[in-house]
C-alpha positions in Angstrom: 14.1 11.5 -20.1 12.4 8.1 -19.8 8.6 7.7 -19.7 8.6 6.6 -16.1 10.8 6.6 -13.1 13.0 3.5 -12.4 15.6 3.5 -9.7 17.7 0.4 -9.3 20.3 -0.6 -6.8 22.6 -3.5 -7.6 24.8 -4.2 -4.6 27.5 -4.5 -3.4 29.0 -1.4 -5.0 31.3 -3.5 -7.2 28.2 -4.8 -8.9 27.2 -1.2 -9.8 30.6 -0.7 -11.4 30.3 -4.0 -13.3 26.9 -3.0 -14.7 27.2 0.8 -15.3 24.3 0.9 -17.9 22.0 -1.3 -16.0 19.4 1.2 -14.7 19.4 3.3 -17.8 19.0 0.4 -20.2 16.2 -1.1 -18.1 14.3 2.2 -18.2 14.8 2.7 -21.9 13.7 -0.9 -22.8 10.6 -0.6 -20.6 9.7 2.8 -21.9 9.9 1.5 -25.5 7.3 -1.1 -24.6 5.1 1.1 -22.4 2.0 3.2 -23.1 -0.2 0.3 -24.1 -3.8 1.2 -23.1 -5.1 -0.5 -20.0 -8.4 -2.3 -20.5 -8.6 -4.7 -17.5 -8.7 -2.2 -14.6 -10.9 -3.1 -11.6 -14.4 -1.6 -11.6 -14.1 -0.6 -15.2 -17.6 -1.8 -16.1 -19.2 -1.4 -12.7 -22.3 0.7 -12.4 -22.0 4.1 -10.6 -23.0 3.8 -7.0 -22.4 5.3 -3.6 -19.5 2.8 -3.2 -17.7 3.8 -6.4 -14.3 5.4 -5.9 -15.0 9.2 -5.5 -12.4 9.9 -8.2 -14.5 8.0 -10.7 -17.5 10.2 -9.9 -15.5 13.3 -10.1 -14.1 12.2 -13.5 -17.6 11.9 -14.9 -19.5 15.3 -15.2 -22.8 13.4 -15.5 -22.2 11.3 -12.4 -20.9 14.2 -10.4 -23.9 16.4 -11.3 -26.4 13.6 -10.4 -24.7 12.9 -7.1 -24.5 16.5 -6.1 -28.2 17.1 -7.0 -29.5 14.1 -5.2 -27.4 14.7 -2.1 -27.9 18.5 -2.1 -24.2 19.3 -1.8 -21.2 20.3 -3.8 -18.0 18.4 -3.9 -16.3 21.8 -4.3 -16.7 22.0 -0.5 -14.4 19.1 0.1 -10.8 19.9 1.1 -8.7 20.3 -2.1 -6.6 17.3 -1.4 -9.7 15.1 -1.2 -11.1 16.1 -4.6 -8.3 15.7 -7.1 -8.9 13.8 -10.3 -5.3 13.1 -11.1 -3.6 10.2 -9.3 -2.2 10.2 -6.7 -5.3 11.6 -5.1 -7.2 11.1 -1.8 -10.3 10.8 -4.0 -9.1 7.3 -5.0 -9.4 6.0 -1.5 -12.8 7.5 -0.7 -16.3 6.7 -1.9 -19.3 9.0 -2.4 -20.7 7.5 0.8 -17.6 8.5 2.9 -17.3 11.9 1.1 -21.0 12.7 1.8 -20.5 11.8 5.5 -17.5 14.2 5.6 -19.8 17.0 4.2 -22.5 16.3 6.8 -24.9 14.3 4.5 -25.8 11.2 6.5 -29.6 10.9 6.1 -30.8 7.7 4.5 -33.3 9.4 2.2 -30.6 11.5 0.4 -28.3 8.5 0.2 -31.1 6.4 -1.3 -32.0 9.0 -3.9 -28.3 9.3 -4.9 -27.9 5.6 -5.2 -31.0 5.2 -7.4 -30.0 8.1 -9.6 -26.4 6.9 -10.1 -27.5 3.4 -11.0 -29.6 4.8 -13.8 -26.5 6.3 -15.5 -25.0 4.3 -18.3 -21.2 3.6 -18.1 -19.8 5.0 -21.3 -16.5 4.2 -23.1 -15.2 7.6 -21.9 -16.0 6.6 -18.3 -14.1 3.3 -18.8 -11.1 5.1 -20.2 -11.1 7.6 -17.4 -11.3 4.8 -14.8 -8.4 2.9 -16.3 -6.1 5.9 -16.9 -4.5 5.7 -13.4 -3.3 2.1 -14.0 -0.5 1.0 -16.3 1.0 -2.1 -17.9 4.5 -0.7 -18.5 6.8 -3.7 -18.2 10.0 -4.0 -16.2 12.8 -5.8 -18.0 15.6 -6.4 -15.6 18.1 -9.3 -15.5 19.3 -9.3 -11.9 22.7 -10.7 -11.0 22.7 -13.7 -8.6 22.7 -12.5 -5.0 21.6 -13.8 -1.6 18.3 -11.8 -1.9 16.5 -10.3 -4.8 14.0 -7.7 -3.8 11.4 -5.6 -5.8 10.7 -2.3 -4.1 7.2 -1.3 -5.3 6.2 2.4 -5.2 3.2 3.0 -7.4 0.7 5.1 -5.5 -2.8 6.2 -6.7 -4.2 7.3 -3.4 -2.5 9.4 -0.7 1.2 9.9 -1.3 3.2 11.3 1.6 6.4 12.2 -0.2 8.6 12.5 2.9 7.7 9.1 4.3 7.9 7.3 0.9 11.3 8.9 0.1 12.7 8.2 3.5 11.7 4.6 3.4 13.1 4.3 -0.1 16.5 5.7 0.9 16.6 3.5 4.0 15.8 0.3 2.1 18.3 1.1 -0.6 21.0 1.7 2.0 20.0 -1.6 3.7 20.3 -3.4 0.4 23.8 -2.1 -0.1 24.8 -3.1 3.4 23.3 -6.6 3.1 24.4 -7.3 -0.5 20.8 -7.7 -1.8 19.9 -7.0 -5.4 17.1 -4.5 -5.2 15.1 -2.8 -7.9 12.6 0.0 -7.3 9.8 0.8 -9.6 6.6 2.9 -9.6 5.0 0.9 -12.5 2.2 -1.6 -12.0 3.3 -3.3 -15.1 6.2 -4.8 -13.1 3.7 -7.1 -11.4 3.6 -10.0 -13.8 4.4 -13.7 -13.3 7.5 -13.4 -15.4 8.9 -10.4 -13.5 7.9 -11.5 -10.0 9.6 -14.9 -10.6 12.9 -13.0 -10.6 12.4 -11.8 -7.0 12.4 -13.4 -3.6 10.2 -10.8 -2.0 8.3 -7.6 -2.8 8.2 -4.6 -0.6 5.1 -2.3 -0.7 6.5 1.1 0.2 3.6 3.1 1.7 1.3 2.1 -1.1 -2.1 3.8 -1.1 -5.0 3.4 -3.5 -5.9 0.6 -5.9 -2.8 0.3 -8.1 -3.1 -3.1 -9.9 -5.1 -4.2 -12.9 -7.0 -7.5 -12.7 -4.2 -9.4 -14.3 -1.6 -7.8 -12.0 -3.8 -8.7 -9.0 -3.8 -12.3 -10.2 0.0 -12.2 -10.6 0.6 -10.9 -7.1 -1.8 -13.3 -5.5 -0.3 -16.3 -7.3 3.2 -15.1 -6.4 2.6 -14.8 -2.7 0.5 -18.0 -2.4 3.1 -19.8 -4.4 5.9 -18.9 -1.9 6.9 -15.3 -2.6 7.6 -12.9 0.2 5.6 -9.7 0.8 6.5 -6.9 3.2 4.1 -4.0 3.6 5.0 -0.7 5.3 2.7 1.8 7.1 0.5 3.5 4.5 0.2 0.1 2.6 -2.5 -0.7 5.3 -3.9 2.8 5.9 -6.6 3.4 3.3 -10.1 4.1 4.6 -11.6 2.2 1.7 -10.3 -0.8 -0.2 -11.6 -2.1 -3.5 -9.7 -5.4 -3.4 -11.0 -7.6 -0.6 -8.2 -10.2 -0.9 -5.5 -7.6 -0.3 -7.1 -6.2 2.8 -8.6 -9.3 4.4 -6.4 -12.2 3.3 -3.0 -10.7 2.6 -2.9 -7.9 5.3 -5.5 -9.4 7.6 -6.9 -6.1 9.0 -8.6 -2.9 7.8 -7.6 0.6 8.8 -9.9 2.5 11.2 -8.0 5.7 11.8 -5.1 7.5 13.6 -4.8 10.2 16.2 -5.2 13.8 15.2 -4.6 16.0 18.2 -1.7 15.5 18.2 -1.2 13.4 15.1 2.3 12.2 16.2 2.8 11.0 19.7 5.4 9.0 21.7 4.1 5.5 22.5 5.5 2.4 24.0 5.9 -0.6 21.7 6.0 -4.1 23.3 7.7 -7.0 21.5 5.4 -10.0 21.8 6.8 -12.9 19.7 10.4 -12.8 21.0 11.1 -16.2 19.5 10.2 -15.1 15.9 13.1 -14.3 13.5 11.6 -10.8 12.9 11.7 -10.1 16.7 15.0 -11.8 17.4 17.0 -8.6 17.5 14.3 -6.3 19.1 14.4 -5.1 22.7 11.6 -6.2 25.0 10.1 -2.8 24.6 10.9 0.6 23.1 9.4 4.1 22.7 8.9 5.8 19.3 7.0 8.9 18.0 4.8 8.1 15.0 1.3 8.3 13.6 -0.3 5.3 15.3 -2.8 3.3 13.3 -5.9 1.5 14.7 -7.7 -1.2 12.9 -11.4 -2.2 12.6 -10.6 -5.8 13.2 -7.8 -7.4 15.2 -5.4 -9.3 13.0 -4.8 -11.8 15.8 -8.4 -13.0 15.3 -7.7 -14.0 11.7 -4.6 -16.1 12.6 -1.8 -13.5 12.3 1.3 -13.9 14.4 1.7 -10.7 16.4 5.3 -9.4 16.5 4.6 -6.2 18.5 1.8 -4.3 20.1 1.1 -0.7 21.2 0.6 0.2 24.8 -2.5 2.4 24.5 -2.0 3.8 28.0 1.1 5.7 26.7 -0.6 7.8 24.1 -4.0 9.3 23.3 -5.9 7.1 20.8 -8.4 9.8 19.7 -9.0 10.4 16.0 -10.8 12.8 13.8 -13.8 14.3 15.4 -13.1 12.6 18.7 -13.2 9.1 17.2 -12.4 6.5 19.8 -9.5 4.5 18.4 -8.9 2.2 21.3 -8.5 -1.5 20.4 -7.5 -2.8 23.8 -5.2 -5.5 22.3 -3.5 -3.3 19.7 -1.2 -5.2 17.3 1.1 -2.8 15.3 3.4 -5.4 13.5 2.4 -8.9 12.5 3.1 -11.7 10.1 0.8 -14.1 8.1 1.2 -17.2 6.1 -0.6 -16.7 2.8 -0.5 -20.0 0.9 3.2 -20.9 0.8 4.2 -17.3 1.1 5.1 -15.1 4.0 3.7 -11.6 4.7 4.8 -9.0 7.2 3.0 -5.8 7.8 4.3 -2.9 9.9 2.0 -0.1 10.7 5.0 2.0 11.8 6.5 4.4 9.4 4.8 7.7 8.7 7.4 10.1 10.1 10.6 10.2 8.0 12.6 10.1 11.2 11.3 6.6 11.7 13.6 5.3 9.0 16.6 6.5 10.9 15.5 4.7 14.1 18.0 1.9 14.8 15.4 -0.5 16.3 13.0 0.0 13.5 15.7 -0.4 10.9 16.8 -3.7 12.5 13.2 -5.0 12.4 12.8 -4.0 8.8 16.0 -5.8 7.9 15.0 -8.9 9.7 11.5 -8.7 8.1 12.9 -8.7 4.6 15.3 -11.5 5.4 12.5 -13.6 6.8 9.9 -12.9 4.1 12.4 -13.5 1.3 13.6 -16.8 2.7 10.7 -19.1 1.9 12.7 -20.5 -1.0 15.5 -21.4 1.4 13.3 -23.7 3.4 10.8 -26.5 2.8 7.9 -24.7 4.5 6.9 -21.3 5.6 7.2 -20.6 9.2 4.8 -17.9 10.5 
């Protein structure tokens, strides 16, 4: 049994037969080099505050006690899935401020008391170790054969992990790789995000990634990779966290921040309209189609920050009402878009919560064209948004 999960697909099938020990050897080599303590995790040395990840407060008995006393509440009253201290956990994508609001504590006086009390707490070595424990630097050592596309399917999740959607997307993308002849490797290790490893791939796919998953050096590696011409494709949950702790990822790479999704019902049929019909990602899409999914709304419109909108949602065809009656109408409602980030290409699709989505022929066609487009920057002199 290896120390971590590594699933690799080398395609076409003949390649698998030619390299029968590939996946096993890659896992064993990586496992032997793994388990080095992480010391450069984000927020490691940050003072406790209302905007700390909730999981870091829950991991510190002192900080938890101080916050509960100042706010006059108990985090025991949170739904169990929101209060876990072992990643993946929803507590990794909440702050005390958002958790307090969920528990009905919104008065400024209580929040001010909590903020002041938390700031007075020293950050100990035990706190730093606990904060870094959900990150890793386990390397990925894979020598890929030459192929038309080399793709890294990234699946490390520290926040909300919806197993059915992650697994369905994984299976669909692996099948797609087999059909297209791509060399694809899947990993759930943040240690794969290094300059040396990323240089082997034409594009990276973020499969429903939730939570902050990269150390500071890994963040630098991903940013340099994309800005230097690497492709990046992000699916659904990769843009669905209520709180982000890496501004570049949310604001520059994705170009929009999640607001919410409908709750009653959570899944609804809606009409999707193809907008950029001349774009390679939209070339094989119908003018419009209907799907059932969990429809995201965003606090800001990605169009306003220069994104190229591939498809929009027709809000008249579903009920955009979220938790507690939240009004999720955007008016102009992009649901799939692309961005140029330095010399690299980014595509984000907010579609993809329901496992059935990854059997939908129109959506699969779009994902296939998205990966082809994002991974082709090295084929051309300049990136075309």
